[in-house]
KEFI-398096 format. One line per 5 residues: number of its first residue (from 1); their letters; for each residue z negated, y negated, x negated of N, C-alpha, C. Coordinates in steps of 0.1 Angstrom, whole numbers, padded with zeros to 4 digits, always signed. Atoms other than C-alpha are relative to their C-alpha. Example, Ala and Ser with C-alpha at 12.3 -4.5 7.8 and 13.67 -1.06 7.14 Angstrom:
1) as) +0000 +0012 -0009 -0078 +0045 -0123 +0000 -0012 -0009  +0000 +0011 +0009 -0071 +0011 -0137 -0008 -0011 +0008
This chain:
1) xxxxx) +0010 -0010 -0005 -1345 -1849 +0265 +0004 +0003 +0014  -0004 -0003 -0014 -1337 -1830 +0297 -0012 -0003 +0010  +0009 +0004 -0010 -1355 -1839 +0329 -0012 +0009 +0002  +0012 -0009 -0001 -1377 -1808 +0333 -0010 -0001 -0011  +0009 +0002 +0012 -1390 -1813 +0298 -0008 -0013 +0001
6) xxxxx) +0007 +0013 -0002 -1399 -1849 +0306 -0012 +0003 +0009  +0010 -0003 -0010 -1419 -1836 +0336 -0011 +0008 -0006  +0010 -0009 +0006 -1437 -1809 +0316 -0009 -0009 -0010  +0008 +0008 +0009 -1447 -1834 +0289 -0009 -0010 +0007  +0009 +0010 -0007 -1460 -1859 +0315 -0012 +0007 +0006
11) xxxxx) +0011 -0008 -0006 -1481 -1832 +0332 -0010 +0004 -0011  +0009 -0004 +0011 -1495 -1819 +0299 -0009 -0011 -0005  +0007 +0011 +0005 -1505 -1854 +0289 -0010 -0006 +0010  +0009 +0005 -0010 -1525 -1860 +0321 -0015 +0005 -0002  +0014 -0004 +0000 -1563 -1859 +0322 -0004 +0006 +0013
16) xxxxx) +0005 -0007 -0012 -1584 -1841 +0348 -0001 -0010 +0012  +0002 +0010 -0011 -1589 -1874 +0367 +0013 -0007 +0004  -0013 +0007 -0003 -1552 -1882 +0370 +0001 -0001 +0015  -0002 +0002 -0014 -1544 -1896 +0404 +0012 +0008 +0005  -0010 -0009 -0006 -1523 -1874 +0427 +0013 -0008 +0002
21) xxxxx) -0012 +0008 -0002 -1499 -1903 +0434 +0008 -0002 -0013  -0007 +0001 +0012 -1491 -1906 +0397 +0008 +0013 -0003  -0007 -0012 +0001 -1482 -1869 +0397 +0013 +0000 +0009  -0012 +0001 -0009 -1459 -1874 +0427 +0011 -0009 -0005  -0010 +0010 +0006 -1443 -1904 +0410 +0008 +0007 -0011
26) xxxxx) -0007 -0007 +0011 -1435 -1882 +0380 +0010 +0010 +0005  -0009 -0010 -0006 -1420 -1855 +0402 +0012 -0007 +0006  -0011 +0007 -0006 -1399 -1881 +0421 +0009 -0005 -0011  -0009 +0005 +0011 -1387 -1896 +0388 +0008 +0011 -0006  -0007 -0011 +0006 -1378 -1862 +0375 +0012 +0004 +0010
31) xxxxx) -0010 -0003 -0010 -1359 -1855 +0408 +0012 -0009 -0001  -0011 +0010 +0001 -1339 -1887 +0404 +0008 +0003 -0013  -0007 -0003 +0012 -1331 -1878 +0368 +0009 +0012 +0001  -0008 -0012 -0002 -1319 -1844 +0378 +0012 -0003 +0009  -0012 +0003 -0009 -1297 -1858 +0406 +0010 -0008 -0008
36) xxxxx) -0010 +0008 +0008 -1282 -1883 +0381 +0008 +0010 -0009  -0007 -0009 +0009 -1274 -1855 +0357 +0010 +0009 +0008  -0009 -0008 -0009 -1259 -1834 +0385 +0012 -0008 +0004  -0011 +0008 -0004 -1238 -1863 +0396 +0010 -0002 -0011  -0009 +0001 +0011 -1224 -1868 +0361 +0008 +0013 -0002
41) xxxxx) -0007 -0013 +0002 -1216 -1831 +0358 +0010 +0002 +0011  -0010 -0002 -0010 -1199 -1831 +0392 +0012 -0009 -0002  -0011 +0009 +0002 -1178 -1861 +0383 +0009 +0005 -0012  -0008 -0004 +0012 -1167 -1847 +0349 +0006 +0014 +0002  -0005 -0014 -0002 -1161 -1811 +0362 +0015 +0000 +0003
46) xxxxx) -0014 -0001 -0003 -1126 -1818 +0377 +0009 -0003 -0013  -0008 +0004 +0012 -1114 -1835 +0344 -0001 +0012 -0010  +0001 -0012 +0009 -1128 -1805 +0324 +0009 +0011 +0004  -0009 -0011 -0006 -1109 -1781 +0347 +0014 -0003 -0003  -0014 +0004 +0002 -1077 -1801 +0343 +0003 +0002 -0015
51) xxxxx) -0003 -0002 +0014 -1080 -1801 +0305 +0001 +0015 -0004  -0001 -0015 +0003 -1087 -1763 +0305 +0013 +0005 +0005  -0013 -0005 -0005 -1056 -1757 +0326 +0012 -0005 -0009  -0011 +0006 +0009 -1035 -1780 +0303 +0000 +0005 -0014  +0001 -0004 +0014 -1048 -1765 +0271 +0010 +0010 -0005
56) xxxxx) -0010 -0010 +0005 -1025 -1734 +0269 +0014 -0007 -0002  -0013 +0006 +0001 -0994 -1756 +0275 +0000 -0010 -0012  +0001 +0009 +0012 -1006 -1782 +0249 +0001 +0008 -0013  -0001 -0008 +0013 -1011 -1754 +0223 +0014 +0005 -0002  -0014 -0005 +0001 -0976 -1741 +0231 +0009 -0011 -0006
61) xxxxx) -0008 +0012 +0005 -0961 -1776 +0225 -0003 -0002 -0014  +0004 +0003 +0013 -0981 -1781 +0194 +0006 +0011 -0010  -0005 -0011 +0008 -0970 -1747 +0180 +0015 -0002 -0003  -0014 +0003 +0002 -0934 -1756 +0186 +0003 -0012 -0009  -0001 +0011 +0009 -0938 -1789 +0169 -0003 +0003 -0015
66) xxxxx) +0003 -0004 +0014 -0955 -1774 +0139 +0011 +0009 -0006  -0011 -0009 +0005 -0927 -1748 +0136 +0012 -0008 -0004  -0011 +0009 +0003 -0901 -1775 +0137 -0003 -0008 -0013  +0004 +0008 +0012 -0920 -1796 +0112 +0001 +0009 -0013  +0000 -0009 +0011 -0923 -1765 +0090 +0014 +0003 -0005
71) xxxxx) -0014 -0002 +0004 -0885 -1759 +0091 +0005 -0012 -0008  -0004 +0012 +0007 -0879 -1795 +0080 -0006 -0001 -0014  +0007 +0000 +0013 -0905 -1791 +0052 +0007 +0010 -0009  -0007 -0010 +0009 -0888 -1760 +0039 +0013 -0005 -0006  -0012 +0006 +0004 -0856 -1780 +0037 -0002 -0012 -0009
76) xxxxx) +0003 +0012 +0009 -0873 -1807 +0017 -0001 -0013 +0006  -0001 +0013 -0007 -0872 -1834 +0043 -0013 -0007 +0002  +0013 +0006 -0002 -0909 -1841 +0042 -0002 -0013 -0009  +0001 +0012 +0009 -0903 -1867 +0014 +0008 -0011 +0006  -0008 +0010 -0006 -0879 -1887 +0036 -0008 -0008 +0010
81) xxxxx) +0007 +0009 -0010 -0890 -1917 +0058 +0002 +0006 +0014  -0002 -0006 -0013 -0897 -1901 +0092 +0006 -0009 +0011  -0005 +0010 -0009 -0889 -1933 +0111 +0015 -0001 -0002  -0014 +0001 +0003 -0855 -1937 +0094 +0007 +0013 +0004  -0006 -0013 -0004 -0849 -1899 +0099 +0002 +0001 +0015
86) xxxxx) -0001 +0000 -0014 -0855 -1903 +0136 +0012 -0009 +0004  -0011 +0009 -0003 -0830 -1932 +0137 +0013 +0006 -0003  -0012 -0007 +0005 -0804 -1912 +0118 +0003 +0011 +0010  -0002 -0011 -0009 -0808 -1881 +0140 +0003 -0005 +0014  -0003 +0005 -0013 -0807 -1903 +0171 +0013 -0007 +0002
91) xxxxx) -0014 +0005 +0000 -0772 -1915 +0162 +0009 +0010 -0006  -0007 -0011 +0006 -0753 -1883 +0157 +0014 -0003 -0005  -0014 +0004 +0005 -0718 -1898 +0154 -0001 -0007 -0013  +0001 +0007 +0013 -0729 -1922 +0127 -0005 +0009 -0010  +0006 -0009 +0010 -0750 -1895 +0110 +0011 +0009 -0006
96) xxxxx) -0010 -0009 +0005 -0720 -1871 +0108 +0010 -0007 -0009  -0009 +0008 +0008 -0698 -1898 +0094 -0006 -0003 -0014  +0007 +0003 +0013 -0723 -1908 +0067 -0003 +0012 -0008  +0002 -0013 +0007 -0732 -1872 +0058 +0013 +0005 -0006  -0014 -0003 +0005 -0694 -1866 +0055 +0003 -0008 -0013
101) xxxxx) -0002 +0008 +0012 -0692 -1895 +0031 -0008 +0005 -0012  +0009 -0005 +0010 -0721 -1882 +0011 +0005 +0013 -0006  -0004 -0013 +0005 -0707 -1847 +0009 +0013 -0002 -0008  -0012 +0003 +0008 -0674 -1861 -0003 -0003 -0004 -0015  +0005 +0005 +0013 -0693 -1878 -0032 -0008 +0011 -0008
106) xxxxx) +0009 -0009 +0007 -0718 -1850 -0040 +0005 +0014 +0000  -0005 -0013 -0001 -0699 -1819 -0030 -0010 +0009 +0009  +0008 -0010 -0008 -0718 -1788 -0016 -0015 -0002 -0003  +0014 +0003 +0003 -0753 -1804 -0019 -0009 +0004 +0011  +0009 -0003 -0011 -0784 -1795 +0001 -0001 -0012 +0009
111) xxxxx) +0001 +0011 -0011 -0790 -1815 +0033 -0009 -0011 -0005  +0009 +0011 +0004 -0819 -1834 +0018 +0006 -0010 -0009  -0007 +0009 +0010 -0797 -1847 -0010 +0010 -0009 +0007  -0010 +0007 -0008 -0770 -1857 +0015 -0007 -0012 +0007  +0007 +0010 -0008 -0795 -1876 +0037 -0006 -0011 -0010
116) xxxxx) +0005 +0009 +0010 -0811 -1891 +0006 +0011 -0010 -0005  -0011 +0008 +0004 -0777 -1904 -0005 +0003 -0011 +0011  -0002 +0010 -0011 -0773 -1921 +0029 -0010 -0011 +0000  +0011 +0009 +0000 -0807 -1937 +0026 +0000 -0009 -0013  -0001 +0008 +0012 -0799 -1950 -0009 +0007 -0014 +0003
121) xxxxx) -0006 +0012 -0005 -0778 -1976 +0009 -0010 -0008 +0008  +0011 +0008 -0006 -0804 -2003 +0018 +0004 -0004 +0015  -0005 +0004 -0013 -0783 -2015 +0048 -0001 +0011 +0010  +0000 -0012 -0008 -0779 -1980 +0062 -0014 +0004 +0003  +0014 -0004 -0001 -0816 -1972 +0056 -0007 -0009 +0010
126) xxxxx) +0007 +0010 -0009 -0828 -2004 +0074 +0005 +0002 +0014  -0006 -0002 -0013 -0804 -1998 +0103 -0006 +0013 +0007  +0006 -0013 -0005 -0817 -1962 +0107 -0014 -0002 +0004  +0015 +0002 -0002 -0853 -1974 +0105 -0002 -0008 +0013  +0001 +0008 -0012 -0847 -2000 +0132 +0002 +0009 +0013
131) xxxxx) -0003 -0010 -0011 -0832 -1973 +0155 -0012 +0009 +0002  +0012 -0009 -0001 -0862 -1950 +0147 -0011 -0007 +0007  +0010 +0007 -0007 -0886 -1977 +0158 +0003 -0001 +0015  -0004 +0001 -0014 -0867 -1982 +0190 -0001 +0013 +0007  +0001 -0013 -0007 -0864 -1945 +0198 -0015 +0004 +0001
136) xxxxx) +0014 -0003 -0001 -0901 -1940 +0190 -0007 -0007 +0011  +0006 +0008 -0010 -0910 -1968 +0213 +0003 +0006 +0014  -0004 -0006 -0013 -0890 -1953 +0242 -0007 +0013 +0003  +0008 -0013 -0002 -0907 -1919 +0237 -0014 -0003 +0003  +0014 +0004 -0003 -0941 -1935 +0236 -0002 -0006 +0013
141) xxxxx) +0001 +0007 -0013 -0935 -1956 +0267 +0000 +0010 +0011  -0001 -0010 -0010 -0926 -1925 +0287 -0014 +0007 +0001  +0013 -0007 +0000 -0959 -1908 +0276 -0011 -0009 +0005  +0010 +0009 -0005 -0979 -1939 +0283 +0000 -0001 +0015  -0002 +0002 -0015 -0965 -1944 +0318 -0005 +0013 +0007
146) xxxxx) +0004 -0013 -0007 -0970 -1907 +0326 -0016 +0002 +0000  +0015 -0001 +0001 -1007 -1909 +0314 -0006 -0009 +0010  +0005 +0010 -0010 -1014 -1940 +0335 +0002 +0005 +0014  -0003 -0005 -0014 -0997 -1926 +0366 -0008 +0012 +0003  +0008 -0012 -0003 -1014 -1892 +0363 -0015 -0004 +0003
151) xxxxx) +0014 +0004 -0003 -1048 -1909 +0361 -0002 -0007 +0013  +0001 +0007 -0012 -1041 -1932 +0390 +0001 +0009 +0012  -0003 -0009 -0012 -1028 -1905 +0414 -0010 +0012 +0000  +0009 -0012 +0001 -1054 -1879 +0403 -0013 -0002 +0009  +0012 +0003 -0007 -1081 -1897 +0423 -0012 -0004 -0008
156) xxxxx) +0011 +0004 +0009 -1103 -1904 +0393 -0001 -0015 -0002  +0000 +0015 +0001 -1094 -1941 +0396 -0006 -0006 +0013  +0006 +0005 -0013 -1111 -1943 +0431 -0011 -0010 -0001  +0010 +0011 +0001 -1134 -1972 +0439 -0014 +0005 -0001  +0014 -0005 +0000 -1165 -1950 +0442 -0003 +0009 -0013
161) xxxxx) +0002 -0008 +0012 -1160 -1932 +0408 -0012 -0006 -0008  +0012 +0004 +0007 -1192 -1933 +0387 +0003 -0008 -0013  -0004 +0006 +0013 -1174 -1944 +0355 +0002 -0015 +0002  -0003 +0014 -0002 -1165 -1977 +0371 -0012 -0009 -0003  +0012 +0008 +0001 -1201 -1989 +0369 -0005 -0001 -0015
166) xxxxx) +0004 +0000 +0014 -1204 -1983 +0331 +0004 -0012 -0007  -0004 +0012 +0007 -1201 -2009 +0305 +0015 +0000 -0004  -0014 +0001 +0005 -1167 -2022 +0294 +0001 +0006 -0014  -0001 -0006 +0013 -1154 -2002 +0265 +0006 -0009 -0010  -0005 +0008 +0011 -1144 -2016 +0231 +0016 -0001 +0001
171) xxxxx) -0014 +0000 -0002 -1108 -2005 +0238 +0005 -0009 +0011  -0003 +0009 -0011 -1108 -2024 +0271 -0001 -0014 -0004  +0002 +0014 +0005 -1122 -2055 +0254 +0012 -0004 -0008  -0011 +0003 +0009 -1095 -2053 +0228 +0013 -0003 +0008  -0012 +0002 -0008 -1067 -2049 +0254 +0000 -0013 +0008
176) xxxxx) +0001 +0012 -0008 -1080 -2078 +0275 +0002 -0012 -0009  -0002 +0011 +0009 -1081 -2101 +0245 +0015 -0001 -0004  -0014 +0000 +0003 -1046 -2091 +0235 +0009 -0006 +0011  -0007 +0005 -0012 -1033 -2097 +0270 -0002 -0015 +0002  +0003 +0014 -0002 -1050 -2131 +0272 +0007 -0008 -0011
181) xxxxx) -0007 +0006 +0011 -1035 -2140 +0238 +0015 -0001 +0002  -0014 +0000 -0003 -1000 -2130 +0248 +0004 -0009 +0011  -0003 +0008 -0012 -1001 -2147 +0282 -0006 -0014 -0001  +0006 +0013 +0001 -1021 -2177 +0270 -0009 -0004 +0012  +0009 +0002 -0012 -1047 -2173 +0297 -0015 +0001 -0005
186) xxxxx) +0014 -0001 +0003 -1085 -2175 +0297 -0005 +0014 +0001  +0006 -0014 +0000 -1105 -2144 +0290 -0009 +0001 +0013  +0008 -0001 -0013 -1119 -2132 +0324 -0014 +0005 -0002  +0013 -0005 +0000 -1155 -2125 +0331 +0000 +0012 +0009  +0000 -0013 -0008 -1157 -2088 +0342 -0013 +0007 -0002
191) xxxxx) +0013 -0005 +0000 -1188 -2070 +0351 -0001 +0014 -0006  +0001 -0014 +0004 -1180 -2034 +0343 +0013 +0006 -0003  -0012 -0008 +0004 -1155 -2007 +0333 +0010 +0000 +0011  -0009 -0001 -0011 -1140 -2005 +0367 +0008 -0013 +0002  -0006 +0013 -0001 -1133 -2043 +0369 +0010 -0002 -0011
196) xxxxx) -0009 +0002 +0012 -1118 -2042 +0334 +0013 +0008 +0002  -0012 -0008 -0003 -1095 -2013 +0344 +0010 -0006 +0010  -0009 +0006 -0010 -1082 -2031 +0375 +0007 -0012 -0006  -0005 +0012 +0005 -1077 -2063 +0356 +0012 +0003 -0010  -0010 -0004 +0010 -1058 -2046 +0327 +0013 +0005 +0008
201) xxxxx) -0011 -0006 -0007 -1037 -2026 +0352 +0008 -0011 +0007  -0006 +0011 -0008 -1029 -2058 +0373 +0008 -0009 -0010  -0007 +0010 +0010 -1018 -2077 +0341 +0009 +0007 -0009  -0011 -0006 +0008 -0993 -2052 +0328 -0004 +0011 -0009  +0004 -0011 +0009 -1014 -2027 +0309 +0001 -0004 -0015
206) xxxxx) -0001 +0002 +0015 -1011 -2023 +0271 +0012 -0008 -0004  -0012 +0008 +0004 -0989 -2051 +0256 +0010 +0007 -0009  -0009 -0007 +0008 -0975 -2026 +0232 +0012 +0005 +0007  -0011 -0006 -0008 -0954 -2012 +0260 +0006 -0009 +0010  -0007 +0010 -0009 -0943 -2044 +0277 +0015 -0001 -0002
211) xxxxx) -0015 +0002 +0002 -0909 -2047 +0261 +0003 +0008 -0013  -0004 -0008 +0011 -0890 -2024 +0237 +0004 -0009 -0012  -0005 +0008 +0012 -0881 -2035 +0201 +0015 -0003 +0002  -0014 +0003 -0001 -0847 -2051 +0198 +0009 +0011 -0005  -0009 -0011 +0004 -0819 -2026 +0198 +0009 -0005 -0012
216) xxxxx) -0008 +0004 +0011 -0801 -2027 +0165 +0015 -0002 +0004  -0014 +0002 -0003 -0765 -2040 +0166 +0009 +0012 -0004  -0009 -0010 +0004 -0735 -2018 +0163 +0002 -0001 -0015  -0003 +0000 +0014 -0728 -2007 +0127 +0014 -0004 -0003  -0013 +0005 +0002 -0699 -2027 +0114 +0004 +0000 -0015
221) x) -0003 +0000 +0014 -0702 -2023 +0076 +0010 +0011 -0004
């Protein structure tokens, strides 16, 4: 319920003998509630503006991705393992060799059949998939670092930001427990969201991005 409505309800519920001090207390309480709401709005406004500015660019990127995905779907590649496909495309020299082998065996076959023939070899499929995991991690790491850096340098991580006083989020709790498990350290006692943010940041952030998956060995088969 909004603050003015609270005040109206309080006044309507008063009797004729209501003390003037009680009325003033209600007004003061309403003023505090309004100030709080304005503070929240003022704090979130810069982030909303940033999102509004970024929205056209995000839509443009999404449209390009959907178009590329649509092209792959038209060619029938939607039935292939996307992680293995990433690993295959990420090693063009090996991909061309294997596709050449498949074409020698199958003749002038569609691309999806040539790639399918490559993936029928379990060793090749697993090698491509390991590379796909590694390439995907590298891409995700760049995005994660950029997100954290953008947040820190934006000023929204400042010591006086209102969000710092809020309760620790479930995501923060999960990250803290994972870090403590990985590092074999005691779970810290943290008072609020700001302290949790500082602790996580000081202890390396999300463990998912601490170290990349093992790089697959050179193909020797």
